[in-house]
C-alpha positions as CSV (number, residue, x, y, z in Angstrom):
1,M,0.1,0.1,-0.4
2,A,1.6,3.8,-1.1
3,D,2.3,5.7,1.9
4,P,-0.6,8.7,2.4
5,L,0.2,11.7,1.1
6,G,-2.4,13.2,4.6
7,I,-2.5,12.2,7.6
8,S,-4.0,13.9,10.9
9,F,-2.3,14.3,13.8
10,A,-3.9,12.1,16.0
11,N,-4.1,9.3,13.3
12,G,-0.1,9.8,12.9
13,A,0.4,8.5,16.2
14,E,-0.4,4.7,15.6
15,I,2.3,4.7,13.2
16,A,6.0,3.1,14.5
17,D,8.4,6.0,15.4
18,G,11.0,5.8,12.6
19,A,8.5,5.3,9.7
20,R,6.4,8.0,11.5
21,V,9.5,10.4,11.1
22,A,10.2,9.5,7.8
23,L,6.6,10.3,6.6
24,M,5.2,13.2,8.8
25,G,8.7,15.1,9.2
26,G,10.0,15.7,12.6
27,K,7.3,18.5,13.4
28,G,4.6,16.0,12.4
29,S,5.6,13.0,14.1
30,G,6.1,15.6,17.3
31,L,2.8,16.6,17.2
32,A,1.5,13.1,16.8
33,R,3.5,11.9,19.6
34,M,2.4,15.1,21.9
35,C,-1.0,13.8,21.1
36,Q,-0.6,10.7,22.3
37,L,1.2,11.9,25.4
38,G,-2.2,13.6,26.1
39,L,-0.5,17.3,25.6
40,P,-2.8,20.2,24.4
41,V,-2.3,20.8,21.0
42,P,-4.4,22.5,18.5
43,P,-5.8,19.7,15.8
44,G,-4.4,19.5,12.5
45,F,-2.8,17.5,9.8
46,T,0.4,16.7,7.6
47,L,0.3,16.5,3.7
48,T,3.4,14.1,3.7
49,T,7.3,14.2,2.7
50,E,5.3,12.0,-0.4
51,A,3.2,14.5,-1.0
52,C,6.2,16.8,-1.5
53,K,7.9,14.6,-3.5
54,S,5.7,14.2,-6.0
55,Y,4.8,17.7,-5.4
56,L,8.0,19.0,-7.0
57,V,7.8,16.6,-9.6
58,E,4.2,17.1,-10.9
59,G,3.0,19.9,-9.6
60,W,-0.6,19.9,-7.7
61,T,-2.6,17.3,-8.8
62,E,-5.6,15.7,-8.1
63,A,-4.5,13.6,-5.7
64,H,-3.5,16.6,-3.6
65,E,-6.2,18.3,-3.6
66,T,-8.5,14.9,-2.5
67,A,-5.6,14.5,0.4
68,L,-6.2,18.1,1.1
69,V,-10.1,18.6,1.2
70,D,-10.7,15.3,2.9
71,C,-7.9,16.3,6.0
72,L,-9.6,19.9,6.0
73,T,-13.3,18.0,5.9
74,E,-11.8,16.1,9.4
75,L,-9.6,19.1,10.5
76,E,-13.6,21.0,10.5
77,Q,-15.3,18.5,11.7
78,V,-13.2,17.8,15.2
79,T,-12.8,22.0,15.8
80,D,-16.1,22.5,14.8
81,K,-14.7,25.6,12.8
82,R,-15.0,26.3,8.7
83,L,-12.3,27.9,6.5
84,G,-14.1,31.2,5.4
85,D,-17.1,30.9,7.6
86,Q,-18.7,33.7,8.6
87,K,-19.9,32.9,12.3
88,R,-17.0,30.1,13.2
89,P,-14.3,30.9,11.2
90,L,-11.0,28.1,11.0
91,L,-7.7,29.7,10.2
92,V,-4.8,27.6,10.3
93,S,-1.1,27.6,9.8
94,I,1.3,25.5,7.2
95,R,4.2,24.7,8.6
96,S,7.7,23.3,6.6
97,G,9.1,19.7,8.8
98,A,11.7,17.7,7.2
99,P,12.7,14.3,9.0
100,I,16.0,15.7,10.3
101,S,15.3,19.3,11.9
102,M,16.5,22.3,9.5
103,P,15.3,25.4,12.1
104,G,14.3,29.0,10.1
105,M,15.7,27.1,6.4
106,M,12.3,26.8,5.1
107,D,8.8,28.3,4.7
108,T,5.5,28.6,7.0
109,V,2.7,31.0,6.8
110,L,0.3,32.1,9.5
111,N,-3.4,32.9,10.0
112,A,-4.6,31.4,6.3
113,G,-8.2,31.5,5.8
114,M,-8.2,35.4,6.3
115,T,-10.8,38.0,4.5
116,D,-12.1,41.0,5.2
117,D,-15.0,39.1,6.7
118,T,-13.2,37.0,8.7
119,A,-11.5,39.9,9.9
120,R,-14.7,41.8,11.2
121,V,-16.1,38.3,12.6
122,L,-13.3,37.8,15.1
123,C,-13.3,41.1,16.4
124,D,-16.7,40.5,17.0
125,I,-16.9,37.2,18.3
126,T,-13.5,38.4,20.5
127,S,-14.6,41.6,21.8
128,D,-11.2,42.8,20.7
129,S,-11.3,45.5,17.9
130,R,-7.7,45.3,17.2
131,F,-7.6,41.6,17.2
132,G,-9.1,40.7,13.1
133,W,-7.1,43.1,11.2
134,D,-3.3,42.3,13.4
135,T,-3.8,39.0,12.6
136,L,-5.2,40.6,9.0
137,R,-2.4,42.7,8.5
138,R,0.2,39.7,9.8
139,F,-1.7,37.0,7.0
140,V,-0.7,39.6,4.7
141,Q,2.8,40.2,4.9
142,S,3.2,36.0,5.7
143,Y,1.7,35.7,2.6
144,V,3.1,38.2,-0.1
145,S,6.7,37.3,1.6
146,V,6.5,33.1,1.6
147,V,4.0,32.2,-1.1
148,L,4.0,35.1,-4.0
149,G,8.3,35.7,-3.1
150,A,7.7,39.6,-2.6
151,P,11.5,40.8,-1.7
152,A,12.2,41.5,2.2
153,E,12.8,44.7,1.3
154,L,9.9,45.8,-0.4
155,V,7.5,44.1,2.5
156,R,9.5,46.2,4.9
157,E,8.8,49.3,2.6
158,E,4.8,48.8,2.2
159,S,4.3,48.0,5.9
160,E,6.3,50.8,7.1
161,A,4.5,53.3,5.0
162,H,1.2,52.3,5.7
163,L,1.7,50.5,9.7
164,G,4.6,52.6,10.9
165,H,7.9,51.2,12.1
166,D,5.9,49.6,14.4
167,D,3.1,47.4,12.7
168,G,0.4,49.1,13.8
169,T,0.9,48.7,17.3
170,G,0.1,53.1,18.1
171,L,-2.5,53.1,15.7
172,S,-6.6,53.2,16.9
173,P,-8.7,50.0,15.7
174,E,-10.2,51.8,12.3
175,D,-6.8,52.6,11.4
176,L,-5.4,49.9,11.8
177,E,-8.1,48.2,9.5
178,Y,-7.9,51.0,7.0
179,S,-4.2,50.8,7.2
180,A,-3.8,46.7,6.6
181,Q,-6.6,47.1,3.6
182,K,-4.4,49.7,2.2
183,L,-1.4,47.2,3.1
184,R,-3.1,44.1,1.1
185,A,-3.9,46.7,-1.8
186,A,-0.6,48.2,-2.0
187,F,0.9,44.5,-2.8
188,A,-1.3,44.0,-5.2
189,D,-0.8,46.9,-7.1
190,R,3.4,46.0,-6.6
191,G,2.4,42.4,-8.2
192,Y,1.7,40.3,-5.0
193,R,-2.3,39.7,-5.2
194,V,-3.4,37.7,-2.2
195,P,-6.3,35.8,-3.2
196,P,-9.7,36.1,-1.4
197,E,-10.4,32.7,-1.6
198,P,-9.9,30.5,1.7
199,L,-9.4,27.4,0.1
200,A,-6.7,29.2,-2.4
201,Q,-4.5,31.0,0.5
202,L,-4.5,27.1,2.1
203,R,-3.6,25.8,-1.3
204,E,-0.6,28.1,-2.2
205,A,0.7,28.0,1.2
206,V,1.0,24.4,0.8
207,G,2.9,24.1,-2.4
208,A,5.0,27.0,-1.3
209,V,5.9,25.1,1.7
210,F,7.0,22.3,-0.3
211,A,8.6,24.3,-3.0
212,S,10.6,25.6,0.0
213,W,12.7,22.6,0.2
214,N,14.5,23.2,-3.2
215,G,14.9,26.6,-1.8
216,E,18.6,28.2,-1.8
217,R,19.0,28.5,2.2
218,A,17.4,25.2,2.4
219,K,20.3,23.6,-0.1
220,T,22.8,25.6,1.5
221,Y,21.7,24.3,4.9
222,R,21.7,20.8,3.5
223,R,25.6,21.2,2.4
224,L,26.3,22.6,5.0
225,E,25.0,20.2,7.9
226,N,25.7,17.1,5.0
227,I,21.9,16.0,4.7
228,S,20.3,14.1,2.5
229,D,18.5,16.0,-0.9
230,D,16.1,13.4,-0.9
231,L,14.3,13.5,2.1
232,F,11.9,15.9,1.3
233,T,9.7,18.3,3.9
234,A,6.0,17.7,4.9
235,A,3.6,20.4,5.4
236,N,1.4,20.6,8.8
237,V,-1.5,22.4,8.3
238,Q,-2.7,23.4,11.9
239,M,-5.5,25.2,13.7
240,M,-4.3,28.8,14.7
241,A,-3.8,29.3,18.4
242,F,-3.3,33.2,18.9
243,G,-1.0,34.7,21.0
244,N,-1.8,38.2,19.4
245,L,-4.9,37.9,21.4
246,G,-4.8,40.4,23.8
247,G,-2.9,40.7,27.2
248,Q,-3.5,37.2,28.7
249,S,-2.1,35.7,25.4
250,G,1.4,35.3,24.0
251,T,3.9,32.8,22.2
252,G,7.3,31.1,23.3
253,V,10.4,28.9,23.0
254,A,11.8,27.2,25.5
255,F,14.6,24.5,26.0
256,S,14.3,22.0,29.3
257,R,17.4,22.9,30.3
258,C,20.2,26.0,29.1
259,P,21.9,25.5,25.8
260,S,24.6,27.2,26.3
261,D,25.5,25.6,29.5
262,G,23.7,22.9,30.4
263,K,22.6,23.8,33.3
264,P,19.2,22.2,34.7
265,E,16.3,25.4,34.6
266,L,13.8,26.3,31.9
267,T,15.6,28.6,29.0
268,G,14.2,30.4,26.4
269,D,12.1,33.5,25.0
270,F,8.3,34.7,25.5
271,L,6.3,37.4,24.2
272,Q,3.1,39.1,25.0
273,S,0.6,39.9,22.9
274,A,2.6,38.6,19.6
275,Q,2.6,35.6,17.7
276,G,5.5,32.6,17.3
277,E,8.0,34.3,14.3
278,D,8.4,37.4,16.5
279,V,10.2,35.4,19.0
280,V,12.1,33.0,16.5
281,A,12.8,35.7,13.7
282,G,15.4,38.1,16.3
283,T,12.8,40.9,14.8
284,H,11.6,41.9,18.6
285,Q,13.5,42.5,21.9
286,T,11.8,39.0,23.6
287,L,11.4,39.0,27.5
288,P,13.2,35.6,29.4
289,I,11.2,32.7,30.1
290,S,11.4,33.2,33.8
291,A,9.1,36.4,33.4
292,L,6.4,34.2,32.6
293,G,6.9,32.9,36.1
294,K,5.8,36.4,37.1
295,L,3.0,37.2,35.2
296,W,1.3,33.8,34.7
297,P,2.6,31.4,37.5
298,N,-0.4,28.7,36.4
299,I,1.1,28.8,32.7
300,Y,4.7,28.6,33.6
301,T,4.4,25.5,35.9
302,E,2.2,23.5,33.2
303,L,5.1,24.2,30.9
304,E,8.1,23.2,33.2
305,R,5.7,19.4,33.7
306,T,5.6,19.8,30.2
307,A,9.2,20.7,29.3
308,R,10.1,17.4,31.9
309,L,7.9,14.7,30.5
310,L,8.9,15.6,27.2
311,E,12.4,15.7,27.7
312,Q,12.3,11.9,29.1
313,D,10.3,10.8,26.5
314,L,12.9,12.6,24.5
315,R,15.9,11.1,26.6
316,Y,17.2,14.3,25.3
317,L,17.4,17.8,25.8
318,A,13.9,19.4,24.7
319,D,13.2,22.4,22.2
320,I,9.6,23.2,22.8
321,E,7.2,25.8,20.7
322,F,3.8,26.8,22.7
323,T,1.3,29.7,22.5
324,V,-0.9,31.0,25.1
325,E,-4.3,32.2,24.0
326,S,-7.1,33.8,26.3
327,G,-4.7,31.7,29.6
328,K,-5.2,28.6,27.5
329,F,-1.8,26.7,27.2
330,W,-1.1,25.2,23.6
331,M,2.0,22.9,22.2
332,L,3.1,23.8,18.8
333,Q,6.4,21.7,18.9
334,Y,9.0,19.8,20.6
335,R,12.6,18.6,19.2
336,K,15.8,17.9,20.0
337,G,17.3,20.9,21.3
338,K,20.6,22.3,19.3
339,H,23.5,22.6,22.4
340,S,27.0,23.8,22.8
341,P,29.3,20.9,23.4
342,R,29.7,22.2,27.1
343,A,25.8,22.0,27.4
344,A,26.1,18.3,26.2
345,L,29.1,17.5,28.9
346,R,26.7,19.4,31.9
347,M,23.6,17.1,30.2
348,A,25.0,13.8,30.5
349,I,26.7,13.9,33.7
350,D,23.4,15.9,35.2
351,M,20.9,12.9,33.3
352,A,23.1,10.1,34.1
353,E,23.1,10.5,37.8
354,D,19.5,11.2,38.0
355,P,17.7,8.3,38.8
356,S,14.3,9.2,37.3
357,F,16.1,9.9,33.7
358,P,16.1,6.8,31.7
359,L,20.0,7.4,30.7
360,T,22.9,5.2,32.0
361,R,26.5,5.8,32.1
362,E,27.8,4.0,29.2
363,E,25.6,5.8,27.4
364,A,25.6,9.1,28.2
365,L,29.4,8.4,27.7
366,N,28.6,7.6,24.3
367,R,27.0,10.5,23.6
368,V,29.7,13.3,24.3
369,K,32.8,10.8,23.6
370,D,34.1,12.8,20.3
371,I,33.4,16.0,22.1
372,L,35.9,14.7,24.9
373,Q,38.6,14.2,22.5
374,N,38.6,17.9,21.6
375,P,37.1,19.3,25.3
376,P,35.9,22.8,25.7
377,M,37.7,25.5,27.2
378,L,36.6,28.1,29.9
379,A,38.0,31.5,30.0
380,V,39.3,32.9,33.1
381,E,39.8,36.6,34.3
382,S,42.9,37.9,32.9
383,Q,44.6,41.6,34.0
384,Q,44.2,42.1,30.3
385,I,40.8,41.1,29.8
386,T,40.2,43.5,32.8
387,S,41.2,46.3,31.7
388,A,40.3,45.8,28.2
389,K,37.7,48.3,26.9
390,V,34.3,46.4,26.7
391,I,32.3,48.6,24.1
392,A,28.8,46.8,24.7
393,T,27.2,43.6,26.3
394,G,24.3,41.3,25.2
395,L,23.0,38.0,25.9
396,A,25.4,35.3,25.7
397,A,24.0,33.2,23.3
398,S,26.6,30.3,22.5
399,P,29.9,29.9,24.2
400,G,33.5,30.4,23.5
401,Q,35.9,33.4,22.5
402,A,36.5,34.7,18.7
403,I,38.8,37.3,17.7
404,G,37.9,38.6,14.3
405,A,37.5,41.7,12.1
406,L,34.2,43.7,12.0
407,C,31.8,42.6,9.4
408,T,28.2,43.7,8.5
409,S,28.1,42.2,5.0
410,I,27.3,38.4,4.4
411,D,28.6,38.7,0.8
412,D,31.8,40.7,3.0
413,A,32.1,37.6,5.2
414,I,32.2,35.1,2.9
415,A,34.6,37.0,0.5
416,A,37.1,37.0,3.9
417,E,36.4,33.3,5.1
418,G,38.0,32.6,1.1
419,R,41.0,34.6,1.9
420,G,41.4,32.8,5.4
421,E,40.7,36.0,7.6
422,P,38.3,35.5,10.4
423,V,35.8,38.0,10.9
424,I,32.9,39.2,13.5
425,L,29.4,39.0,11.5
426,A,27.4,42.0,13.0
427,R,24.0,42.4,12.1
428,R,20.5,43.7,13.3
429,E,19.0,40.1,13.0
430,T,19.9,37.2,11.3
431,S,18.1,35.4,8.8
432,P,17.9,32.6,7.0
433,S,19.0,33.4,3.5
434,D,22.6,34.4,5.7
435,I,23.3,31.2,6.7
436,G,26.5,31.2,4.7
437,G,27.9,34.5,6.1
438,M,27.3,32.8,9.2
439,A,29.2,29.8,8.6
440,A,32.2,31.5,7.2
441,S,32.2,34.2,10.5
442,A,34.3,33.5,13.7
443,G,31.8,35.2,15.8
444,I,28.1,36.8,15.7
445,L,27.1,39.5,17.0
446,T,23.1,40.9,16.5
447,T,21.6,43.7,18.4
448,R,18.0,42.5,18.3
449,G,16.8,38.8,19.5
450,G,17.2,36.6,22.5
451,L,18.1,32.9,23.4
452,V,15.8,31.1,20.8
453,S,16.4,33.4,18.2
454,H,18.3,32.5,14.4
455,A,21.5,33.5,15.6
456,A,21.2,31.9,18.6
457,V,20.3,28.3,17.3
458,V,22.2,28.3,14.5
459,A,25.3,29.4,16.3
460,R,25.0,26.8,18.9
461,G,24.5,24.2,16.5
462,W,27.8,24.9,14.8
463,G,30.0,26.0,17.7
464,I,30.6,29.0,16.6
465,P,30.7,32.1,19.6
466,A,27.9,34.3,19.2
467,I,26.3,37.3,21.6
468,V,22.4,38.4,20.8
469,G,20.6,41.4,22.0
470,A,23.1,44.1,21.9
471,E,20.9,46.6,22.2
472,T,23.5,49.8,22.6
473,I,24.8,48.9,19.3
474,E,23.8,50.1,15.9
475,V,24.6,48.1,12.7
476,L,25.4,49.9,9.9
477,K,26.2,49.6,5.8
478,D,30.1,50.5,7.0
479,G,30.5,49.3,10.5
480,I,28.5,49.7,13.8
481,L,28.0,53.0,16.3
482,V,27.9,52.6,19.8
483,D,27.4,55.3,22.4
484,G,27.8,57.9,19.3
485,T,31.1,56.1,18.3
486,H,31.8,54.7,15.0
487,I,33.5,51.5,14.5
488,P,34.2,51.1,10.9
489,N,34.5,47.4,9.4
490,G,37.6,45.9,9.3
491,T,38.2,46.7,13.1
492,E,39.6,43.9,15.1
493,I,36.6,43.1,18.0
494,T,36.5,40.1,20.3
495,V,33.4,38.8,21.3
496,D,32.7,36.5,24.3
497,G,29.9,34.2,23.9
498,T,29.9,33.0,27.5
499,S,29.6,36.0,29.0
500,G,28.2,38.5,26.4
501,E,30.9,41.3,26.1
502,I,31.8,42.7,23.0
503,L,35.8,44.0,23.8
504,L,37.8,46.8,21.3
505,G,40.7,45.0,20.1
506,S,42.1,41.4,20.2
507,H,41.8,40.1,24.1
508,Q,42.1,36.6,24.2
509,R,41.4,35.1,27.5
510,D,43.2,32.1,29.5
511,E,41.2,29.1,29.2
512,V,41.3,26.2,31.3
513,E,39.4,22.4,30.3
514,A,35.6,22.9,31.6
515,P,35.3,21.1,34.7
516,E,33.0,18.5,33.8
517,V,35.4,17.1,31.6
518,S,37.4,15.4,34.3
519,I,34.5,13.7,35.5
520,L,33.1,11.9,32.4
521,R,36.9,10.7,31.7
522,A,37.3,9.2,35.6
523,W,33.7,7.2,34.6
524,T,35.3,5.7,31.4
525,R,37.4,3.6,33.6
526,D,34.6,2.0,35.0
527,V,32.4,1.6,31.4
528,P,33.8,-1.1,29.6
529,G,33.8,-1.1,25.7
530,E,35.3,1.8,23.6
531,T,33.6,4.8,25.0
532,A,36.9,5.6,26.9
533,P,38.6,8.5,24.5
534,R,42.0,8.6,23.5
535,Q,44.0,8.6,20.8
536,G,44.1,6.2,17.8
537,R,41.8,3.3,18.8
538,G,42.8,1.3,16.3
539,F,40.0,0.7,14.0
540,G,42.6,0.0,11.1
541,E,41.3,2.7,9.1
542,E,43.9,3.8,6.8
543,V,44.7,7.1,6.8
544,N,43.9,8.5,2.8
545,V,42.2,10.7,1.0
546,Q,39.0,9.0,0.7
547,N,38.6,8.1,3.8
548,V,39.1,11.1,5.4
549,T,36.5,12.8,2.9
550,R,34.7,10.3,3.7
551,A,34.5,10.9,7.5
552,L,34.5,14.9,6.5
553,S,31.2,13.6,5.0
554,V,29.4,12.2,7.8
555,K,30.3,15.2,10.0
556,G,29.7,17.6,7.3
557,M,32.0,20.2,9.2
558,S,34.8,18.6,11.6
559,D,38.2,19.7,13.0
560,S,41.0,17.3,12.6
561,Q,41.3,16.1,15.9
562,T,37.3,15.1,15.5
563,L,38.2,13.3,12.2
564,A,41.5,11.9,14.3
565,S,38.5,10.0,16.8
566,V,36.5,8.6,14.2
567,L,39.5,7.4,12.5
568,G,41.4,6.0,15.3
569,A,44.4,8.0,13.6
570,P,46.8,10.4,14.8
571,A,45.7,14.3,14.3
572,E,48.5,15.1,12.6
573,Q,48.3,12.5,9.9
574,I,44.7,13.6,9.6
575,E,46.0,17.3,9.4
576,T,48.2,16.5,6.3
577,V,45.5,15.0,4.6
578,L,43.2,18.2,5.2
579,S,46.1,20.4,4.0
580,A,47.2,19.0,1.0
581,L,43.1,18.7,0.1
582,L,42.9,22.6,1.5
583,E,45.4,23.2,-1.2
584,A,43.7,21.3,-4.0
585,G,40.6,23.0,-3.3
586,E,38.8,19.8,-2.7
587,V,37.7,21.2,1.2
588,V,36.9,24.6,2.4
589,A,38.8,25.6,5.5
590,M,35.9,27.1,8.2
591,P,36.7,29.1,11.5
592,R,37.6,27.6,14.6
593,G,39.8,24.9,13.1
594,R,36.8,23.5,11.1
595,Y,36.7,22.3,7.3
596,R,34.1,20.8,5.0
597,P,33.9,19.4,2.0
598,T,33.1,21.7,-1.7
599,P,30.1,20.7,-3.6
600,E,32.2,19.0,-5.9
601,M,33.9,17.0,-3.4
602,S,30.7,15.9,-1.8
603,E,29.5,14.5,-5.1
604,R,32.6,12.3,-5.3
605,I,31.8,11.5,-1.9
606,D,28.0,10.1,-2.8
607,A,29.9,8.3,-5.7
608,W,32.5,6.3,-3.6
609,F,29.3,5.5,-1.0
610,A,27.2,4.5,-4.4
611,E,30.2,2.4,-5.6
612,A,30.1,0.3,-2.2
613,A,26.5,-0.1,-1.9
614,I,26.5,-1.4,-5.1
615,R,29.7,-3.5,-4.4
616,I,27.6,-4.8,-1.2
């Protein structure tokens, strides 16, 4: 029997875990699992990776239409709402979700199903004269950007012209209604017409999410992370939970533990009267998740309980997205969280030592054995740093220290990488389209966003020191402005992703091994097998170009120490091969001593694997 093109979250829970992830993607699978666990999840359905695969080959077919309409009909029955209805309108989000997490690299459309009539109904049934029109303007901005492909600068220009710099927050309800309608008309005049039919909106949004699998930023991220192009994404269609519905609503992203240092405390960002994209885009200054405990203690308690449950279910750090609508808590996503190497060590110890947590010492050591080959270092205070000029501070988003030339251009950062020059990339906020420049940088600095913003999540996943939310800095085309002082591009600066300090000049702190390293090394003496970290474990792999590049392909980006641990060979031999590959143009040198294969080399590696598979 062929895999279905569409399946509800509730029915997806009946599919075995591995098959469910492949078919429904990570997000859809997680939603199905949360339904199975009895958590509060807005109802919805997944148009599967099979639907995406066939769409990218054949376009939107009758089979796609049937799957969409059948699933939508079931959703309308479950929610007792109807798309386009004038009494109980159903609005939905359409979110991507590949089998392997690709944070922010594909597209999302919120509030599909919006029309002027729907906006008026929402204002009436909620007794909130702003809510419907705020939701309409959000939908229009989302739709023209994602589905119609309007350039970000044009969307920003028209939005500021009609709504002001605050997206209409300061407008009266009457002015917001007028401005939201004028904004939609202005986009139509520029060639970006939003269809008035709710089903057409939904259909086109699903197609845009599927098409984003082949978008440039998604392809770049897959190349950097060595993710197969043949996995495809699912599209998750879900009843909207409105975080922008007045003062008793909001949205947030939380980690069950701190992803920077592993401390066992709920960490994340929250925004009142907002929707999810406001938090993760880095365009708004967020509140720490602890603020939720003071604002709504009962919601915070429910979030803590849910985070513990999902962490136990994953046996790993949980990254969760939630919304509060008029005091009701809704779960929108959970997945394994991206974290720093230091956090991995702390979590391995704490989880294995917790009698109630399902992780043994042996399993914990297996998780971190590669990290122990090249353990994270902690900076210690020195007189040089103490007397150095700290020009600004922000949120310590990804630990470690980086020194490089200030750079505010993505293209310039990529060019500098090609010359072997380390740079610190400074941006107001980063977006998924910036990942090429982020990967090329030694450190990252943003003036907006919080600990779960795009810049923070990607930097932690790649081990790049990062500071976010440095509000006293203004990013210019030719540098940054700090307290009225212009610091031009090319100036050497230091970012400390552990302390959150930005310093003028080069200031290298003294470093010591993280204290968790000695604890875990002591454990290896008591655990049998190959978990103990030692150089040259005798796997018998010959150190040649093919084996080194194969190992590098598996890792995506790696350094010589890590590759040495994989191949059981001295790091010096690995470095010799990497140097030869670099000179031949087969690999690219990355910041912090890492390398990645070029696209051409990746193709040859794929061919080697294919030949090996044929022989087997």
